C-alpha positions as CSV (number, residue, x, y, z in Angstrom):
1,D,67.5,114.3,74.8
2,F,67.0,116.8,77.1
3,G,64.4,113.8,79.0
4,G,66.9,111.4,78.3
5,E,70.3,112.8,79.8
6,F,68.4,113.9,82.3
7,K,66.5,110.9,84.0
8,K,70.6,109.1,83.6
9,H,72.5,112.4,85.4
10,S,69.5,112.0,88.2
11,L,70.3,108.1,88.3
12,V,73.7,109.1,89.5
13,A,73.4,111.5,91.7
14,I,70.1,109.3,93.5
15,T,73.2,106.0,93.3
16,A,75.7,108.9,94.7
17,A,73.7,109.6,96.4
18,F,72.8,106.5,98.0
19,G,76.6,105.2,98.3
20,F,77.9,108.7,99.8
21,L,75.4,107.2,102.7
22,I,76.1,103.5,102.8
23,A,79.9,105.0,104.0
24,L,78.5,107.7,106.1
25,T,76.9,104.4,108.1
26,W,79.7,102.0,108.4
27,K,82.4,105.3,108.8
28,E,82.4,105.1,112.9
29,P,82.2,101.1,112.9
30,I,85.0,100.9,110.7
31,I,86.5,104.0,112.5
32,E,86.5,102.6,115.6
33,L,87.8,98.4,114.7
34,V,91.0,99.9,113.3
35,D,91.5,102.3,116.3
36,L,90.9,100.0,118.3
37,I,93.4,97.3,117.2
38,V,95.6,99.7,116.9
39,A,95.7,100.2,120.8
40,K,95.6,96.4,121.0
41,I,99.0,96.9,118.6
42,G,100.2,98.7,121.6
43,I,101.4,101.6,118.8
44,M,101.8,105.4,120.3
45,E,98.8,107.2,121.2
46,G,97.0,110.9,120.9
47,V,97.6,112.4,117.0
48,Y,100.0,109.0,115.4
49,S,97.5,106.9,117.0
50,G,95.6,109.1,114.3
51,L,97.2,109.4,111.8
52,I,98.2,105.7,111.7
53,S,94.5,104.5,112.7
54,A,94.0,107.0,108.8
55,V,96.9,105.5,107.2
56,V,95.0,102.3,107.5
57,V,91.5,102.8,106.7
58,T,93.0,104.3,103.8
59,V,94.9,101.3,102.5
60,L,91.7,98.9,103.3
61,A,89.4,100.7,100.9
62,V,92.3,101.4,98.2
63,L,91.9,98.0,98.1
64,G,88.2,97.4,98.3
65,L,87.7,99.2,95.2
66,M,90.1,97.0,93.5
67,I,88.4,94.4,94.3
68,I,86.0,95.6,92.8
69,S,86.2,96.5,90.3
70,K,88.0,93.3,89.4
71,W,84.6,91.9,90.3
72,S,83.0,94.8,87.9
73,A,85.4,94.2,84.9
74,E,85.4,90.3,84.9
75,K,81.2,90.3,85.2
76,E,81.8,92.5,81.6
C-alpha cells in the first residue's frame, strides 16, 4: 500500500541524510590527518600532495566499505 511504501522510502531517505551528516562531520579530520601523514612522509607539495591525499582517502573509504559490507553479511 502507498502508506507503507511512503514510510519505507522516507526511512531510507532519513537514514541516508544522517549518514551524509556523519560523513560531513568526519571529512575535515580525515583530510587533515592524511595531509599530515603525506607531509611527514615528505611527498611532493602542492597539487600532487592534494592528489595523493585524495587517493589515500579513497582507498581508505573503499576498504572501510568492504569491511562494513563483510560485517553486515556475517550478521545476516
